[in-house]
LOVO-639889 format. One line per field, with one value per residue (C-alpha): x, y, z; residue in one letter; residue number from 1. Coordinates in pm, 1 decimal, padded with zeros to 6 digits. Example, Ala and Ser with C-alpha at 12.3 -4.5 7.8 and 13.67 -1.06 7.14 Angstrom:
BEGIN
u	01230.0, 01367.0 $
v	-00450.0, -00106.0 $
w	00780.0, 00714.0 $
residu	A, S $
num	1, 2 $
END
This chain:
BEGIN
u	14981.5, 14950.1, 14586.3, 14685.3, 14839.0, 14523.7, 14223.7, 13923.2, 13582.0, 13318.7, 12992.5, 12746.5, 12695.8, 12396.7, 12612.8, 12788.5, 13164.0, 13229.9, 13086.5, 13275.5, 13599.6, 13524.1, 13484.2, 13869.6, 13969.8, 13839.9, 14070.0, 13768.8, 13540.0, 13789.6, 13896.9, 13529.1, 13498.2, 13834.7, 13897.6, 13688.1, 13392.7, 13501.5, 13817.0, 13895.9, 14181.7, 14427.6, 14574.3, 14918.9, 14978.0, 14723.2, 14834.8, 14572.0, 14783.7, 14981.7, 15300.6, 15161.8, 15174.7, 14921.1, 15059.0, 14793.0, 14739.4, 14432.6, 14303.0, 14129.0, 13837.6, 14058.7, 14270.9, 14565.2, 14701.1, 14846.2, 15072.5, 15029.1, 15221.8, 15109.8, 15116.8, 14891.5, 15036.9, 14725.8, 14414.5, 14200.2, 13928.3, 13588.3, 13755.4, 14044.5, 14250.0, 14582.8, 14740.1, 15077.3, 15076.3, 15451.8, 15479.0, 15410.3, 15205.1, 15327.8, 15052.0, 14899.1, 14544.1, 14360.8, 14008.8, 13809.2, 13480.5, 13234.9, 12911.9, 12604.1, 12235.4, 12176.9, 12520.1, 12863.3, 13022.5, 13326.7, 13610.9, 13862.2, 14183.9, 14474.8, 14775.0, 15022.1, 15394.0, 15403.5, 15170.9, 15251.4, 15154.8, 14836.0, 14726.7, 14810.3, 14618.4, 14303.1, 14308.5, 14345.6, 14116.9, 13832.2, 13553.2, 13733.8, 13722.6, 13338.1, 13309.8, 13520.4, 13273.6, 12981.9, 13126.2, 13173.5, 12831.5, 12702.8, 12936.2, 12806.6, 12449.1, 12513.1, 12647.4, 12373.4, 12131.8, 12281.4, 12302.2 $
v	10112.5, 09752.1, 09660.2, 09319.6, 09465.3, 09627.6, 09500.5, 09740.7, 09756.1, 10019.5, 10079.8, 10353.1, 10381.5, 10574.7, 10800.7, 11139.0, 11136.6, 11305.2, 11015.0, 10778.4, 10971.8, 10983.7, 10611.8, 10584.3, 10871.2, 10719.4, 10430.3, 10282.2, 10305.3, 10171.8, 09873.0, 09769.5, 09713.5, 09670.4, 09350.0, 09072.9, 08900.3, 08734.6, 08938.8, 09164.7, 09397.9, 09516.3, 09860.4, 09927.0, 10280.5, 10470.8, 10828.3, 10952.2, 11221.7, 11238.5, 11041.2, 10882.0, 10524.6, 10261.4, 09938.4, 09665.6, 09298.4, 09140.2, 08841.1, 08577.7, 08356.6, 08065.2, 08189.6, 08316.2, 08669.5, 08896.1, 09175.4, 09489.5, 09805.6, 10094.6, 10475.0, 10732.7, 10902.8, 11117.2, 11247.7, 11481.9, 11531.4, 11357.2, 11295.8, 11070.4, 10854.4, 10685.1, 10421.2, 10257.8, 09883.6, 09886.3, 09509.3, 09197.1, 09188.2, 09546.6, 09766.0, 10110.8, 10147.5, 10455.8, 10521.7, 10781.4, 10941.9, 11098.3, 11246.3, 11130.0, 11183.7, 10884.3, 10896.4, 10830.3, 10640.3, 10487.4, 10338.5, 10111.8, 10032.4, 09825.4, 09873.2, 09591.2, 09636.5, 09335.2, 09128.9, 08788.2, 08918.0, 09077.8, 08768.6, 08545.5, 08788.3, 08792.4, 08419.1, 08399.8, 08665.1, 08646.3, 08870.7, 09007.0, 09380.4, 09339.8, 09189.9, 09500.1, 09726.8, 09533.2, 09573.2, 09947.3, 09994.8, 09786.6, 10023.8, 10343.7, 10211.0, 10163.2, 10507.0, 10664.4, 10488.3, 10644.4, 10985.2 $
w	08542.5, 08425.2, 08494.7, 08585.9, 08906.5, 09017.6, 09208.8, 09196.9, 09374.4, 09329.3, 09522.6, 09607.2, 09973.2, 10129.8, 10339.6, 10279.6, 10172.5, 10507.4, 10699.2, 10501.8, 10539.3, 10901.7, 10935.6, 10829.0, 11046.8, 11377.0, 11507.4, 11704.7, 11415.4, 11167.3, 11388.8, 11405.5, 11018.7, 10860.0, 10698.9, 10544.0, 10721.3, 11068.5, 11103.0, 11412.1, 11457.3, 11733.6, 11643.0, 11788.6, 11613.2, 11424.0, 11320.6, 11087.0, 10920.1, 10597.7, 10675.1, 10970.9, 11052.4, 11082.2, 11250.5, 11343.0, 11360.1, 11183.0, 11349.7, 11127.0, 11215.5, 11184.9, 11476.2, 11274.1, 11303.9, 11029.8, 11102.4, 10900.4, 10865.1, 10655.1, 10623.5, 10508.1, 10191.5, 10107.4, 10288.5, 10085.4, 10331.7, 10225.1, 09867.4, 09872.7, 10109.7, 09985.0, 10207.8, 10127.9, 10267.4, 10375.4, 10430.5, 10219.2, 09997.2, 09906.7, 09750.6, 09737.9, 09833.0, 09694.0, 09819.0, 09631.3, 09737.1, 09499.7, 09608.8, 09398.5, 09454.8, 09677.8, 09876.6, 09787.5, 09489.9, 09660.0, 09463.3, 09626.4, 09415.7, 09531.2, 09303.6, 09377.7, 09325.2, 09089.6, 08891.1, 09049.4, 09378.4, 09249.1, 09096.0, 09401.2, 09627.0, 09388.1, 09374.4, 09763.7, 09899.2, 09636.4, 09762.3, 10056.9, 09939.6, 09899.3, 10244.4, 10366.1, 10215.6, 10351.2, 10707.1, 10641.7, 10553.6, 10853.1, 11089.5, 10925.6, 10978.4, 11331.4, 11386.6, 11192.1, 11417.4, 11724.1, 11600.8 $
residu	M, D, K, D, R, I, L, R, T, E, R, T, L, P, F, S, P, Q, A, I, Y, D, A, F, A, S, A, A, V, L, A, S, W, W, G, P, A, G, F, T, N, S, F, K, V, F, E, F, K, V, G, G, Q, W, V, F, T, M, H, G, P, D, G, K, S, Y, A, N, K, S, Y, F, S, V, L, D, R, A, Q, R, I, V, I, R, H, D, C, P, P, Y, F, T, L, T, I, Q, F, S, A, V, D, N, G, T, R, L, T, W, E, Q, A, F, D, D, I, A, T, A, Q, A, V, K, A, R, V, G, S, A, N, E, E, N, L, D, R, L, T, Q, A, L, S, R, I, A, D, V, I $
num	1, 2, 3, 4, 5, 6, 7, 8, 9, 10, 11, 12, 13, 14, 15, 16, 17, 18, 19, 20, 21, 22, 23, 24, 25, 26, 27, 28, 29, 30, 31, 32, 33, 34, 35, 36, 37, 38, 39, 40, 41, 42, 43, 44, 45, 46, 47, 48, 49, 50, 51, 52, 53, 54, 55, 56, 57, 58, 59, 60, 61, 62, 63, 64, 65, 66, 67, 68, 69, 70, 71, 72, 73, 74, 75, 76, 77, 78, 79, 80, 81, 82, 83, 84, 85, 86, 87, 88, 89, 90, 91, 92, 93, 94, 95, 96, 97, 98, 99, 100, 101, 102, 103, 104, 105, 106, 107, 108, 109, 110, 111, 112, 113, 114, 115, 116, 117, 118, 119, 120, 121, 122, 123, 124, 125, 126, 127, 128, 129, 130, 131, 132, 133, 134, 135, 136, 137, 138, 139, 140, 141, 142, 143, 144, 145, 146, 147 $
END
């Protein structure tokens, strides 16, 4: 695959692969952290199963709303999740979890259908994927504090 079509982020999180996987599997938890800083979500359909739909609206801090339609194409428990974003911008998101001594090495890779879209998204969203992982870390920290 052409590397110009791929946006990739990696980070080690101080949580188990199962805990991170569970943060995707729960609609309530996922809605609390999905998206860049300042965004909120309204889920319409959330079927966390292979072939299951995920239809939601992201609400930006600027008051704009962004409709999203995706489906889950791979769910390897605590190892890998593959989500197909089935509306513009078209891409496949692969999230991989690898256990390491201090938690989990998470790899977040968006493969866009074409280079032009990938470059436009990269220029527009900047650090959005990093912010998404910041929010995931915060959500998991809150859950860990409750347990």
